[in-house]
Structure formats: structure tokens, C-alpha cells
C-alpha positions in Angstrom: -24.3 -41.5 -39.7 -25.3 -41.9 -36.0 -25.3 -38.6 -34.1 -25.4 -36.5 -37.3 -28.2 -34.0 -37.5 -30.0 -34.2 -40.8 -31.4 -31.3 -42.9 -33.6 -28.9 -41.0 -36.1 -26.9 -43.0 -37.6 -24.0 -41.1 -39.5 -20.7 -41.4 -38.8 -17.8 -39.1 -39.4 -14.1 -38.5 -36.3 -12.1 -39.2 -35.2 -9.7 -36.4 -35.2 -6.0 -36.9 -31.8 -4.3 -36.6 -32.7 -2.6 -33.3 -33.8 -5.9 -31.8 -30.5 -7.5 -32.8 -28.6 -4.7 -31.1 -30.8 -5.0 -28.0 -30.3 -8.8 -27.9 -26.5 -8.5 -28.2 -26.4 -6.0 -25.4 -28.5 -8.3 -23.2 -26.2 -11.3 -24.1 -23.1 -9.3 -23.2 -24.5 -8.7 -19.7 -25.4 -12.3 -19.1 -23.1 -14.7 -17.4 -21.1 -16.9 -19.8 -22.2 -20.5 -20.2 -25.7 -21.8 -19.6 -27.3 -18.4 -19.1 -26.1 -17.2 -22.5 -27.1 -20.4 -24.2 -30.6 -20.1 -22.7 -30.9 -16.6 -24.0 -29.9 -17.7 -27.4 -32.4 -20.6 -27.3 -35.2 -18.2 -26.2 -34.4 -15.9 -29.0 -34.4 -18.6 -31.7 -37.7 -20.1 -30.2 -39.3 -16.7 -30.3 -38.4 -16.1 -34.0 -39.3 -19.6 -35.3 -42.6 -20.1 -37.1 -42.3 -23.8 -38.1 -39.7 -26.4 -39.0 -39.4 -29.9 -40.4 -38.9 -31.6 -37.0 -41.9 -33.1 -35.0 -41.1 -31.1 -31.9 -42.5 -27.5 -31.3 -39.8 -25.1 -32.4 -41.3 -22.3 -30.4 -40.4 -23.9 -27.1 -37.0 -23.0 -25.6 -36.5 -26.5 -24.2 -36.8 -27.9 -27.7 -34.2 -25.5 -29.0 -31.9 -26.2 -26.1 -31.6 -29.8 -27.3 -30.1 -28.8 -30.6 -26.3 -29.4 -31.1 -24.4 -26.2 -30.3 -23.3 -25.5 -33.9 -26.9 -25.8 -35.1 -28.1 -23.5 -32.3 -25.5 -20.8 -33.2 -26.3 -21.1 -36.9 -30.0 -20.6 -36.3 -29.2 -17.6 -34.1 -27.2 -15.9 -36.8 -29.8 -16.7 -39.4 -32.7 -15.2 -37.5 -30.6 -12.2 -36.7 -29.9 -11.7 -40.4 -26.1 -12.1 -39.9 -25.8 -15.3 -42.0 -27.8 -16.6 -44.9 -29.6 -19.9 -44.6 -28.8 -22.8 -46.8 -31.0 -23.2 -49.9 -31.8 -26.4 -51.7 -30.8 -26.7 -55.3 -34.4 -26.2 -56.5 -34.8 -23.1 -54.3 -31.5 -21.8 -55.6 -32.5 -22.2 -59.3 -36.0 -20.7 -58.7 -34.6 -17.8 -56.8 -31.9 -17.2 -59.4 -34.5 -17.2 -62.2 -36.7 -14.8 -60.2 -33.8 -12.5 -59.6 -32.7 -12.6 -63.2 -36.3 -11.7 -64.3 -36.4 -8.8 -61.8 -33.0 -7.5 -63.0 -34.0 -7.7 -66.7 -37.3 -5.9 -66.0 -35.4 -3.2 -64.1 -32.8 -2.8 -66.8 -35.5 -2.5 -69.5 -37.4 0.1 -67.4 -34.2 2.1 -67.0 -33.4 1.9 -70.7 -36.9 3.1 -71.6 -36.7 5.9 -69.1 -33.3 7.0 -70.5 -34.7 7.0 -74.1 -37.7 9.1 -72.9 -35.4 11.8 -71.5 
């Protein structure tokens, strides 16, 4: 479909809670419109490590060219306020890993309870 942004795979550095709060305070002080969008783009560019597009994701100008909903979604993901989408394969692998971790934890708890 023309104009539709395809899948975007990316790696990023998640923000620390104090950094999220500091950014939100800075954003509140900025003028609405372009100044706020530029701050958001700078934040996303700073947190990005790599992505599936040919352009450099660490440049604010690149991030500014993203559609507004994509920019906002990336903002909330790097801030840790929204989960990123996972592919089906990732979802199954992560589910299996989580299940293995939970089973190991449950077994350890049961063994510890028997020992007491």
C-alpha cells in the first residue's frame, strides 16, 4: 500500500526512570508543536542503536522524517512505557524461555520448602 510504513526492526537502549522523568519535565517546558517534536526525535535518536532501515537511526533528521504515530510509538518504547511488537518467532521463543525460567524457579522453591 503506498504511503504505508512497513515493519521496522530496531535495537535501542532503554531509558532509566530518572531520565524519563527529566525528559518529561523538559518536554513540558518546550513550546508545543515543532519544538516538542524535535525534542522527541532527539530522544529517540539518542536511544537507538540500530534498525532495519538504510538511514542512520542516530540522526535526529532521520527520525524527524518518520510518520508521527511511528515517532510517538518509538518514544514510548524507548521510555519503557509501551512494549514493542514481537514477531511470532520471537514471541514463541520468549514464551518458551519464560516457561523454562518459571519451571526452574518453581522447582527450586519446592526443593527449598522440602529442605525446611
